[in-house]
N, C-alpha and C positions, 0 to 999 in steps of 0.2 A: 543500342550501340552508343550509350551515353558515357559520360566521364566517370572517373573513380574518385571516391573520397581519399583523404590524405593517407589513410592507413586502413588496410583490410586484409582478409585472408581468404584463400580459395584452396580447394583440394588440389587442383592442378592449374598451373599457369603455362600457357603455350606461347612461345615467342616466334612470331612469323605465321603467315597464312598460305604458304605455298603447299606443295603436294604432301610434305610430311606434316606440317602444322594443321592443315585442314582435316586430313584423315584422323589425326590424333584428337583434335577438338571434337569431331563427330563421334568417334568411337567411345571416348571417355565420358562425354555428356550423355550419350545414349545409355551408358552403364550406370547412370545416376550420380556421377561425381560432379561437384561444382567446378566449372571450367571457365577461366578467363583467358581469352586470346588477345594478345597485344600485337598489332600490326602497325608498322611505322607509316605505311602509305594509306591512301584514302580509298573509299569505295568508288567503283566505276560501273554504274548500271548501264544497260543497253541505251544507246543514243547519246552517251556522254563522251565517247572517245573522240580524240581530236582528228580532224580531217583537213582543215585548211593549213597552209604553210605557217601562218601566224600561230595557230593552235599547236602545231607540231613543235614549233620553236620553244614552247613552254612545257613540253611533255617530258622533261627530264628531271631527274632527282638531284637537287643541289640546294638543300634548305638554306644554306648560308647566303645564297643568291636569290632566295624567295621562290625557288622551283621545287614543286612537290609532285612531279609527274611520274609516269610509269618507268621510264628508261633510266637505268643507272649504269653509266658507262665508266669502266675502270681501265686504267692504263698501267701496265707493269713493264719491266725491262724486256720480257720475252714475248708478251702477248697483250692483246686488248680483250676486254670481256664486256658483254652486255647482259645485265640481269634486270630483274623487275622489282618494282615497289608498288604495292597496292593490295587491296583486299582480294585475295586469290593468287597472290604471288606470281610466279612464273607462268601460270596458266593464262594470264591476261595477254601475254605476248608470244607464247610458244605456238608451234605449228600443229598441235593436236595429235601427234603420232604416239600410239600406245603399243610399242613393240616390246616383247619380253626379251630379257637378256638371254643370249644363246646359251644352251645347256653346257656346251663345251668351254664356254668362256668363264665359268666359275672355277678358275684355275686354283690349284693348290701348290704352293712353294714353286711357282713357275719362275725360272731364272730370267733376269732382265739383261738387256744388252750392256748397260752401263754398270752392272753388278747389282747385287741384292736379288730380291724376288717379289713376285706378286702372289698373294694368297687370300682367298675368300673363305671366311669361316661359315658361310652359308652355301647351300646348293640350290639348283633349280627346283628340286623336289620340295625343299623347304618353303619356297616362295610360290609355287604354283597355285595352292588354294587361295593365297592372298592376291595373286594376279587375277584370279577368277573374280573375286569380290570387287576389286577396284575397277576392272573392266565393266562389270555390271553397273556399278554406281556411276561411272563416267559415260555410259552409253556407247561403248566401243563399237564402231561400225565401219567396215571398209567403204571406200568411195564407190558409189553405185554407177560404175562406168558404163554399163550396158542399159541403164534405165533411160526412158525417153527424156530428152532434154538435158542429159548429164554427160554427153560426149565431151571429152577434153583432149585436144590435140597433143598437149605435152605428155599426157599419160600414155597415149598410144605410141608416141615417139619413144618414150623410155622403154616400153615393152618391146618395141621393134629393135631398139639398140641392144638390149640385153640378149634377145634371141640371136642376133647376128654375131654377138661377141661370146655366146655360149655361157652367159651368166644367169644366175637365179634372179627372178623378178617376182614381185608380189604387190598386192594392194594391202597395205598395212591397216590395222584398225585405227580409226580416228575418233576423237572425242568431239564429234559434230552431229547435230540433229539434221539428217536429211529427210526424215519422215516426221509427221506431227506427233506420232506416238509409236511405241514398239509394235512391229508387225504390220504397220500401214505402209503403203507404197510411197516411195520418195516423191517429193515435189518441192518446188522452189517458193519461198515466201509464205508458207502455210503456217497458221497459228499452232504453236506447240502446246500440248496438254501438260500442265504442271504436275509433278508428283504430289503425293499426299502431304508431304511436309512443306509444300509451298515454295515460294521464292522470296528471299529476304529483300529484294529490290522492289517487289510489287509492281513490276512493269511487264507488259506482254512481250513474248518472244516469238520469233518466226524462223522457219527452216532456212537452210543455207541457200543464198542467192548466187553462189559461185563468183563472188566479187573479188577474191584473192586478198582480202583485207585482214586475215587472221592475225598477223603479227602486229597490227596497229590497233587491235581491239575490235571485237565484233559488235557493231551497233545494232544488229538484228537479234542478238542473243542466241544465234544458232550454234555458236561455239559453246560446248559444255564446260565452261570454265568452272573453277572450284566454288565460286560464289553461288552458282546455280544448283549445286548438288551438295557436296559435303558441308559447306559452310551454312547453307540454308537449313540442312538437316540438323547441324550442330545447334543453330539458334532455336530451331523447333524443339530440341531436346533440352533446352535451358542454358546453353553456353552463352556467355557474355562476350560478344565480339566487339572489339574496340579498335577501329581504324584510327590512324593519326596518333598512335601511341608508340613511341620508340624507346626500346630498352637501352639503358646505359650501363648498368652494373648488376651482377648477381653475386650473392654471398650465401654460404651455408649458415644456418641458424644454430645457435647453441642448443636449443630445445629440439632440433631436428627440422628438416625441411630447408627452405631457401627464402632469402629476401631478394626482391627484384626492384631496382630503381628504374624509373622511366620518366619521359617527358611527353608533352602533347604538342602536335603540330596543328595549328589552326588552318582549316581548309580555306578560310576567307583570306589568308595571308598569301595566297598564290600570286607570284609575280613581284613580290616586294620583300626585302629582307626584314626580319623581325627587329623591332626597336629595342627590345629587352630580352635577356636570356630567360628561357622558360623555367618555370618552377619544377624541381625534381620531386616526384612522388614515389611512394613505395607500396608494394603489395607483397604479402608473404604467402607461401604455399607449402604443402606437404611434398608435392612432386613438381618438377620443373622440366618442361620439354623445350629444347632449343631447336628451332626450325627456321632460323633467320637466313638460310642459304649458305652455300659453301664459304663465301667470304665473310658474311655476317656472323655466323656461328663460330668459325675459327677465330675471328678477331675478338669476339666477345669473350671467348675462353682465354685468349692470350692476354687481353687487357685486364682480366680479373684473376689472373693466375696468383697474385698475392693472396687472394682469399681462397684459392684452390690449389694449395702447394703440392698436393699429391697427384696432380694431373700427370699423365704419362709423358715421357720425353718424345713420344711419337707425335705430339701436337705440332701441327704445321707441315707434316710430312705427307708423301704420296699424292701430291697434287697432280692432276691430269686435266688436259683440255678435252678429254673424251675423243681425241683424234679429230677435232673439228677442222674442216677445210672448206673454204668458200671460193668457188670459181664461177665465171660467167661464160655462157655459150652465146657468143654474139651472132645475131642474124641466123639463129637456128631454125630449121624447117623440118618437116616430116621426112621420112626416108626417101620419098619420091622427089624431094626438093621443091615441092609445089606450095604446100600450105605453111604459113608461119605458125609457130607453136602457140601463140596467144597465151603466154605464160600467166597473164593476169586472170585468165578464166579458170574457175575452180577454186578449191581451197589452196592454201599456200603449198602444201605437200599432198600428193595423191598416191605416189608409188615409190618403191624402193628396190634397188639392185644390191644384191649381197655379194661381197668378195669372200671367198673361203678363207679359213684360218688353219694354221698349222696343227691345231688340235682337232680339226674335223676328221682327219684320217691320215694314214701314213704317206699318201701321195700329195698331200697339200703342204704349201709352204707360206710363210709370211704371217703377219698379224692381220686379222680379219677386219672388215669394214662394211659400211652401208653407204650407197650413193642414193640421194633422194632429189627429185625435182623440186624446184623452189618457185615461190611466187614473188610478190612485190611489196614487202613492208616499205612504207613510203620513205622513211629517212635513209634506208639503204639505197633506194632508187636515186635520191638526190645526190648522195655522196658519190655514187658510181658514175652518173651521167653528167654531173655538173661541169666536168672538165670540157665538155663539148658545147657549153652554153656561154657565149660571150658576155652576157649580162652578169654572170657570176664571177668574172675574172678577178675583180678587186677583192671580193670576199674570200675567194679561194687562195689568192696570193697571201692575204693576211694570215689565214689559217695555216698555210704551208710554212710561212716565215716563223710563226710561233713554234711549230713543231721542230723546225730546223734549229732554232735557238735552243730548245730543250735538249736536242740530241748533242749539239756541240758543247753545251755546258755540262753534259752528262748529268743533267738534273732530272730525276724521276718526276713524271707528270702523271699523277694517279687519277685525275678526273678530267675527262674530256667533255663532260656533260655541257658545261657552259659554252665551250668553244664550238661544239657541234650545234648547239642551239643557235649560236650566231651564224654559223656557216649556212644553215638551212635558209635563213632569211625569209623572204616573202614570195619567192617565185616558185610556181608549181612546175615540176618536171616529170616527164614520163619516159619509159623505156620500152623496147620491143625485143628484149633478149631474155634468155633463160638462166636464172641462177641455178647452180648445181651444188648441193650440199653434201659433204662427206663427213662421216664420223666413224670411229672404230677404236681399235686397241692400240693407242699410243703408249709410250712408256711412262708409268706414273712415278717419276723421280723428281718432281718439282717440290720446292720447299717454301712455304709461306712463313713470314716472320715479321716482326715489328720493326719499323724504322721511325723512331720518334713516336708521333701519335698516328702514324699511318701504317696500313698493311702493305707489305711488299712481297715480291715473289721472285725467287731464284729458279728460273726454268728456261730451257731452250729446246729447240727441235733436234739438237745434235744426236741424242741417243735414239730418237725416233725417226731419223732420216730415211731409213729403209721403208718404214711404214708410210711416211708422207710421199715419198717418191712413187711407191706403188699406187697409192690412191690417185695422185695427180696424173700418172701415166694412164690409168683407167679412164679418168675424166677426159683426157685428150682422145682416147679411142672412141668414147661416146660422142664427142664433138665431131670426129671425123665421119662417123656414121650419119650424123644429122647435118653434115655440110656446114658446120659452124666453126667459128674461130674461138679457140679456148683462151680466155684472158684470166690470169690469176688475180686474186685479191692484191691490189697494189702493195700492200704492206708485206707481201711475201718476198718482195725484192730484198728486204732486210731480215728475211727469215722470221717474220712475225706472223702470228695468226690471230684471228678474231674468234673467240669461243663464246658460245651462248650456253655451253654445257659444262661449266667448271665443276670438278668434283675433287674430293679429298680434302686433307687438312686436319681432320679429326677422325682418322680411319678406324674402322672396326678391326678387331684382331682376336686371336685366341687367348691372349693374356696381356697384361699391362706393358710388357716389353715390346709387344708387337703392335698394339693399338691403343687408342684413347678410350674406346668403349668396346663392349662385347658384341656378339652377333645380334643381340636384341636392342642395341643402342644405349644400354645403361653404362654410364661412365665408370671406369674402374676407380675404386676408392671413394666414390660419392653415390651412395644408394639414393635412389629417387631422382637422380639427374640423368636425363635422357637426351640423345641427339637423334633428330628425325629429318634429315635433309641430305643433300648431296655430299656434305662434308664427311659422312661416314664411309664413303666408298673407298676401299683399299686399292682401287685401280679403276680403269675406265669401264663403264658399263658396255660401251661398244655400240649399243643402239641408243636411241633417244632415251635419256635416263629418267624421265618423269614417272613412267609406270613403275619402274623398279624402286624409286624413292618412295612412292605411295605404298607399294606392296611391303617394303621393309617397315614402314610406319605402321601398317595394319598388323603385321606380325609383332612388332614391338608392343602395341596396345594389348594384344592377346596375352603376352607374357606379363605386362604390367598389371592387368586386371586379375591375373592368377596369383599375384603376390599378396601377402597380408596387407590390409589397409592400415596405414600409419595411424597412431592415436592422434586425435585432434590436437593441434597446436594453438597456442594463444597468439592472437594477432599482435604484431609489433605496435608499440605505442609511440606514434609520432615519427616524423622523418626529418624534419628540418629541411634546409636548402642543401640538397646533395649534388655536388659537382655541377653547380650552375655555370661556373666559368667554362667557356669553350663549348657549350652545348650545341652551338651551330655546327661544330665539326662532326657531331654524331651522325649526321646523315650519310657520311661516307662509308659507314661500317655496317649498317643494319643493327648496330649493337652498342657502340660506346663513343664517348666524346672526351675532350680534354687532352692532356698531354700523354706522352707515351709511357709504357711500362719500363721498369728498371732494366738496365743492361744485364743480359744473361738470363732473363726470365724465360722459362719454358725449356731450359736445357736439361734439367734433371741432374741426378748425381752421376758422376763418371762410373763406369763399370768397375765392380770390385770394391768400391768405396761406400762408406756409410754416411748419410747426411742426417742432419737434425734441424728442425725448424720449429718455431713457435710464433704466435701472433700477440702483439702488445698494443693496447689501446690506451691513450692518455688524453686528458682534457685539462684545460686551464685557460690562461689569458694571454693576450698579445697587445703590446702598447707601441704605437708608432713612435719612432725616434724624433727628437726635435728637428724641425726643418724639413720633415717629410710629409707635411700636411696634417700633422696631429700635434697636440700639445701634451706635455708630460703631465702625469697625475692620474688618479683613479678614474676620473670621468672619461678618459680617452681609452680605457681598456676595452678590448673586444674579446669575445669568446674565440678559442682556438682549440684544435684537437688534431690528433693523427691516429691512424691505425697502420701498423707495420707488421709485415711478416719477415722475421729474421731467419736467415738460412745459412748454416755452415755446410757447404757442399761436401766437404771431407772433414769429419770431426777429428780424425787423427792429426791432420795438418792444422786445424783450428787450435787444438790444444797445444801443439808444438810452437805455434806462432807466438812470439812474445807479446804482440798486440792483441791476440785472440780476436782477429777481425773476421766479420761475416758480412754478407750482403743484406741490404734492407730494401723491401719493396712495399708499396702500398700507397696511401694518400695522406695529404695534409690539408686541413680545412681552416681558413681564416678569412674574414671579410676583406682584409687588406690585400689578399691575394686574388680576390674575385670569387671566392667560394672554394670548393674542394678541388684540389689539384693532384694529379697522379705523379708519383715519384718517377723520375727518369733514371737516376742512378742514386744508389744509397749505400752507405757503409755503417756498420755498427761494431764498436770495439767493446768487448766485455772484460772488465777488470784489467784494463791496460795499465802498466806501471807508470808511476809519476815521479820516480826518483827517490821516494821515501818508502821504507819497508812497511809502513802502516797506512799507506794511501793507495787507492786504485781509482781509476776513472772509467765510467761507462760513457763512451763518446758516440755521438750521432752526427752524421754528415749526410744531408739529403739534398740532392739537386733536382730542380723541377723548373717549370715555367708558370708564371702567373697568368691571369685571364687575358692579358694583352700580349702574351707570348714572350715577355721579358724573362731572361734566366734569373733564377733565385736560388739561394742556398740556405738551409737551416743548419746551423752549427751549434751543437749543445753538448752538455756534460751532466752526468750525475756524479757528484763528488762524494766518494766513499772513503771516509777517513776514520781514524781510531777514536773511539768514545765508548760510552756505555752501550751494552747490547741493545738497549731500547732505541738506539739511533739507527739500527739496521733498517727498519722499515722506512722512516722518513728519508734516509740517505739514498736507498735503492729505488725509491718510488717518486723522487722529485727531480725533474729535469729543468735546468736553466739554459736558455737558448737565445741566439740572435738570428734574425733574418737578414741575410746579406745580399747586396746587389751583385748579380752575376753568378756563374758557376765557380765557386771558390774552392781551390784544392786545400788539403790539409797543410797547415803551416803558413797559410797566406791570409789568415783572418785579419791580422792587424792592418793590412793594407787595403782592406775592402770597406765599402760604405755600409754602415749598419742602417737598415730600414726600419727595423722594429726589434723588440726584445720581449721576453716573457718567460713564464714558468708553466710547466705541465706536470700533472700529478697522475699517478696510477692509483685508482681507488681499490679498496680491498675486494669489492665485487668483481672489478675488472681483472684483478690479479687471480682470483679464483677461476675465472673463465680462461685466463691465459694458461693456467696449468693444464686445462683440458685440450689446449691446441697443440701441445708438444707432439711432434710427429718424427719418427725415426724410420728412415728408408735405407735398405741395403742389407748386406749379408750378415752383419754382426750387430743387430739392433739391440738385443738385451745387454750385451757387454758395453756397447757404446753409450746407452742411456745411463748405465751405472757409472761409467767413467766421467760422463758429463756431470752427474750429480755430485760425485766426489770432488771434482774440480770446483764446482760452484760453492759447495760447503767449505772446501779447503781455503778458498780465497777469502770468504767471510771470516773464517777462523784466523787467518793471517792478519787481517785488519783489526778485528774486534776482540781477538783472544787476549788472555791475561798476560801473555809475554810482553805486551807493549804497555803494561800498566804504569811503569816507571819511566817510560820514554820521554 
């Protein structure tokens, strides 16, 4: 699990080590492919998980603040979400449940309350053989409720409540070792026999001690997390596992395959911010599997859309919380009202109650759900119970004040990790109540999008009100049976939920109009680019989604291995310092850092219109202006470059526009800016008139932020004017530009401060590559391409043609 050289090549690069990434790495390495897995978080062997309050306060993911822990807490306008960072992904903190998605919930063209429809391009029959394989690999075993020493009051109470309410109840399969080996009787704290492929941590494991610590990391190794099975097997078969490696950017290669930029997080840097921005390195691959999680993968695709212009307009759509509801049954006891439930005894989840769905039969109504007993992940305990602890009043007041300020300012607060870390403090708290977890078929109508350099979410409970009301009403009925007081998650007062099962954002579909990828996870328009995590879900799984994510990844690998193997590609030569500025921001995404993508990215062409795009890369020099820290002269010149994807969303409108204006997306790279910076908004005018019949301008206006967050603008022109035909190449391939302070609008350059100036050139080799990047999308592609070619040639003729010889 060592580091990587500056430039290398692999058959497959897998981004992320959750259920999709781990399955992919194992299957593909077992088939003999060279596999490199890049995981931003670090390894967590048994015995290393935090237990003290001080350790827990550092167990969050916020690299900019020196935190590299497991918990990554996101805050959006409609919900909060807790996901994981570490070798093994979500398996490190999930509650082990391996339920299959109900057969009737693989709906086809199912109408949604707010309009639209939910449609799954796969069926239960498609996934059943893959469910079988994943369950075998993860050691799926129901809780041994009747075995000596395994009695669990909360499990009996759930069974009794279900019976009294006439609801279906079961002991779901769990990824936990209750027995030392398959077929042996269960027992607590017994040494576990390792499989033939061994264990990558090299530490002994023992069976479940019923300590209820599944969600804060199992220090006994009884929890069959992905590092103990799929990842250990992947390493055994030759996969190169690299924890502490975070992906920033992905790009198709001209020769086929993909380039992947990444940085490394030093595990020794835990608890202190990095002094310098990490070096960006690159690896190339024939096939690329994105498994960075629902948020990470969606964000990575959005941030790199300038390099992936053919991505479906469905990117960001169909977000669902998987119907997650968290409620607490306070002072719950068994049905006789005598015994407390001892919710901390046993695994976090042991049993499940199912609510029927309207698709189960003609007599059923409503969208289905599951209710599961909960245990005590420590940080949830502290947050819930701290209000009753006088010693925490000051810290809680500060936390609440900051949240109130954010609400009143209408300021989105995307990361609560640092605040929760401070809230936990140093006091250990305990509870005696039962968390009750709900999940099911909410309405998948959320929209993920970019807001600056952050991922944002437009989603609310409104269209799912009937679902949530049904689940909460059932929870109150369970509480009544158990003599408990039902207390909602406090955030529900503002119609907010906490989800640990976010899905959607890059949904699968039957075609590019419906989804980002097909039913096997391959991205439409980008052969060899696959998605293997919760982002592919076109709607809620309804059950705990981990097993379905893994089964879909297993099915994806079967298809991938059936495809012809790409011809070997040559490794890229050198990487330079790629997007070093703002690398500390990368930790929020699982995928990317720096400034945000251009306005309008990811929206695609309007229906019925035809778009055209191409990518241009130019290189040259940048010279600081006098008085800005540099001196004039050749000695002060610095290298500079940019790569832009120019897109005319409606070519007809573009041709009719006198300025012939299109949008520009991509990056600019210069030392004076702190490295590579993503364009936030960009415009490009092709052959704009300049008042003279024999002169045209190619104008560039690119707005972005430098490494310190200061707004900057590149304003430049290619001056195309009459002369000998030999001038066509130098005129159209040379850009003279200025770097301006602020986001400067067109026509306001004279009043702006010039920070630097320079010249960029398009090389013949880059121009040849540029021609291969021309993409036309829409109903009239052939005609549109011909019209664009005629326009381009006609403009050159108007400028350089013989009619101006005597002008």
